[in-house]
C-alpha positions in Angstrom: 101.0 -24.1 177.9 98.3 -24.2 175.8 95.1 -23.7 178.2 97.1 -20.4 179.7 97.2 -19.1 176.0 93.9 -20.2 174.9 92.7 -18.3 178.1 94.5 -15.4 177.2 93.4 -15.2 173.8 90.0 -15.3 175.4 90.6 -12.4 177.7 91.9 -10.5 174.7 88.6 -11.1 172.6 86.4 -10.2 175.1 88.4 -7.3 176.1 88.4 -6.3 172.3 84.7 -6.7 172.4 84.1 -4.6 175.3 85.9 -1.6 173.6 84.3 -2.3 170.1 80.9 -2.1 171.9 81.6 1.0 174.1 83.3 2.5 171.2 80.0 2.3 169.2 77.9 3.6 171.8 76.7 7.2 171.1 75.8 7.5 174.8 78.9 6.6 176.6 80.9 9.5 178.3 84.4 8.6 177.3 85.6 10.7 180.0 84.2 9.4 182.7 84.9 5.3 181.4 88.7 6.5 181.8 88.0 8.4 185.1 86.4 4.7 186.3 89.2 3.0 184.8 92.0 4.9 186.6 90.3 4.2 189.8 89.6 0.7 189.4 93.0 0.1 188.5 94.5 2.5 191.4 92.2 0.8 194.1 93.6 -2.4 193.0 97.2 -1.8 192.9 96.5 0.8 196.2 94.0 -1.5 198.3 93.6 -4.9 196.8 96.8 -6.2 196.3 98.6 -5.0 199.6 95.9 -6.9 201.5 96.3 -9.7 199.4 100.2 -10.0 199.8 99.6 -9.4 203.4 97.1 -12.4 204.2 99.4 -13.9 202.0 102.5 -13.3 204.4 100.4 -14.5 207.1 99.2 -17.2 206.0 102.6 -18.2 205.3 103.4 -18.1 208.8 100.8 -19.5 210.4 99.7 -22.1 208.3 101.8 -25.4 207.5 103.4 -25.8 203.9 101.4 -28.4 203.0 97.8 -26.6 203.8 98.9 -23.7 202.2 97.3 -24.2 199.0 94.3 -24.7 199.7 93.9 -22.2 202.6 95.1 -19.2 200.1 92.6 -20.3 197.5 89.7 -19.9 200.3 91.3 -17.1 201.6 91.3 -15.2 198.1 87.3 -16.8 197.6 86.2 -15.5 200.8 87.8 -11.9 200.2 86.2 -11.7 196.9 82.6 -12.9 198.1 83.2 -10.4 201.3 83.7 -7.6 199.0 80.6 -8.0 196.8 78.4 -8.5 199.4 79.4 -5.9 201.6 77.5 -3.2 200.0 74.7 -5.8 200.5 75.8 -6.6 204.0 76.1 -2.8 205.0 72.6 -1.6 203.5 73.7 0.7 200.8 70.7 1.1 198.7 68.2 0.7 201.3 65.8 3.2 201.6 63.4 3.6 204.5 60.2 3.7 202.2 60.9 1.1 200.4 61.0 -2.1 202.4 61.2 -4.6 199.1 64.7 -3.1 198.2 67.3 -5.2 199.6 64.5 -7.5 201.8 67.1 -10.5 202.6 69.5 -11.2 205.6 72.6 -10.5 203.5 74.7 -10.1 206.8 73.7 -14.1 208.0 73.7 -15.1 204.1 77.6 -13.4 203.8 78.2 -15.9 207.1 76.4 -18.9 205.6 78.6 -18.7 202.2 82.0 -17.9 204.5 81.0 -21.3 205.8 80.6 -22.9 203.2 83.7 -21.7 201.3 85.8 -23.1 204.7 83.7 -26.4 204.7 84.7 -27.2 200.9 88.2 -25.9 202.1 88.2 -28.8 205.2 88.3 -31.9 202.5 91.4 -30.7 201.0 93.2 -30.3 204.1 91.8 -33.5 205.4 93.1 -35.2 202.1 96.5 -34.2 202.9 96.5 -35.4 206.1 95.1 -39.1 205.1 98.7 -39.0 202.5 100.7 -38.6 205.3 99.5 -41.1 207.7 99.5 -43.4 204.8 103.4 -42.3 203.9 104.4 -43.2 207.3 103.3 -46.3 207.8 105.9 -48.8 207.7 105.4 -51.1 204.7 105.0 -54.9 205.6 108.1 -56.9 205.3 110.0 -53.5 204.6 113.2 -52.1 206.2 111.3 -50.8 209.4 114.2 -50.8 212.3 111.4 -52.1 214.9 110.8 -55.4 212.7 114.4 -56.0 213.6 
């Protein structure tokens, strides 16, 4: 509980710092910032949260209970990385007369990062299988009916 309180306090202090810094900036267009914040909130509530909830419902139907936490974390991380990388993958900002703008193979790199996320999830899933196999083994001298 103390960690949660510390994280909440850190978040509030960070937001206060941003608000005070923004209000102290003479070049800040407050109406533009307000429109941006309302648009971000609307996009979050209208697009991102329904997508996360639908993906969670789908994972609940497709993934066994013991693997769900790891798969959910991996899915949320993968979706977040994809949302951030998508403008680069689609080439927004690339200009024909400037070959050095967005010079990398962002699509290939996104696939690589998604594969790394999947590979990092596999040990968590495998660990559950190992624990289950150990707990299913009969104990020596135990009450296993096959030993009788």
